[in-house]
N, C-alpha and C positions, 0 to 999 in steps of 0.2 A: 504494500500500500504506500502510495506516495504522500508526502506531507502537503498540507494545504499551502499554496502560495498565492498571494493576492495578484489580481491581474495588474498589468502595468498602468491602467487608468484609475486604480484604486488610490484614494488619498491616504497618505501615510500619517496624516495628522490625527491625533487622538480626539475623541469626542469630549468636549468640555461641558459637563453638566453644571448648572448653577449650584453653589454651595447652599444657599437658602432660597426657597421659592419666592417668587416675586409677590409682594403684598397685593398688587392689583389682580394677579391671577387668583390668589386665595379669595379675594372679595367676590370675583366673578363666579368661582366655584360654589361659594356659599349662596349667592343669589340663585344660581341655577338649581341647586339642591332644594331650594324652598319654593320653587314655582309650582303652582297647582297643576295637577294632571287633568285629563279630560273627564275623570270621574268626579271632580270637584273637591276631592280630598288630597292631601299631600301623599305622594308615593312612599316616602320614607317614614311616615308617622303610623305607628301601630294603632289599632282601634282602642287599645288600653289607654291611650293618651287623649282620646276624644270624649266630649261630654256625653253623659247618658241621656236618653230621652226622658222627658217628664212623664209622670203617671197621672191617672185619674183626671183627665181633661173633662171639665164640666162647663156648660154654657147656659146662660139665661138671657132671654131677649125681652125687653120692655119697650112699649111704645112711648115715644116722646115727640108728639106732633106728627109730622110726616116722616120723621126719622125713627130709627130703631137704636136703642141703647143696648149694646151687647156686653155682657160681663163674662170673662173667661177665667176660670180658676183651675189650678193644677197643683200637684204635689211633686216634690223632688227630694231625693235623698242627699246625703252629704256627698258632694262631687267636687274634687279640687279643680277639675277642668271646666266646670260650668261658669260662663260669664253672663249670659242672658238668653232670653227666649224671644224668637221672632214669630209673630202671628201673621199668617197669610190667609186671605179670603178669596175663595173661588166661587164665581157665580156662573151657573150654566156651563157652557163649553169654553169659557174664557180661561186664560192662563191665571194661575194664582197671583195675587197682588199683595205685596207687603203692606200691612195695615199699621202695625205698631210693634215696638220692642219694649221689653221690661226685664228687670232682674227679679221681681217678686210677683207673687200672686195675691189677689186677683188683678186682672187687667180689664179696664173698661174703655170702650170706644163707641162712637156713633157711626152709623152707615145708613144708606138709603133703603127705603122699603123696596122689596123685590119679590116677584113671584117665581123667579128662576130658582132651581135647586142650588142651595148654597152650602159650601163646606168650609170649615176653618181648619187650618193646618198649624201645628205647633212645631217649630224647628229650634233645637238647642244650638247654641253657639259657644265656642270655647276659644282658648288661646290660638289654636291652629285654624280657626275659621268655623263656618257653620257646617252642621251635619247635613247629609242629603235630605231634602224635603220629604221624601218618601219614607225615611227611617223613623219619623216622629208620629205621634198620635194625631188623629183628626176627628172632627165631629160635624154632624149635619146640623144646619140651622134652618129655621123657618122665619123668614123676614117679611112675610105677606101682611 
């Protein structure tokens, strides 16, 4: 077996790696690692670091003139990752719309009278961002 000999076009200079990584490169790597994925959650965050969904979602609707006064109450356990809850309202086939956010229960808001099927969604949010809307509880409302 013959020993390996570099071709005549091969550079004889050694590769010089930087002794310390460039600070700008490190910052770019951190930014890239924290970008959301198409699933809406961070790829490198385990579900153990995400807030738990709230429990016992209850709603009451009262008439206030032509408006409806909606009160939403919920319970939540001790959760170090919980920051707040977002409430979304979906009427008919429309996309859910963010109505309000809060850190405590109950939450009260007003909305227009509607004969369309109405659903309220509760989405928890933590340090790493909101959970998927489909992962939280929901409740049907009657706003007629």
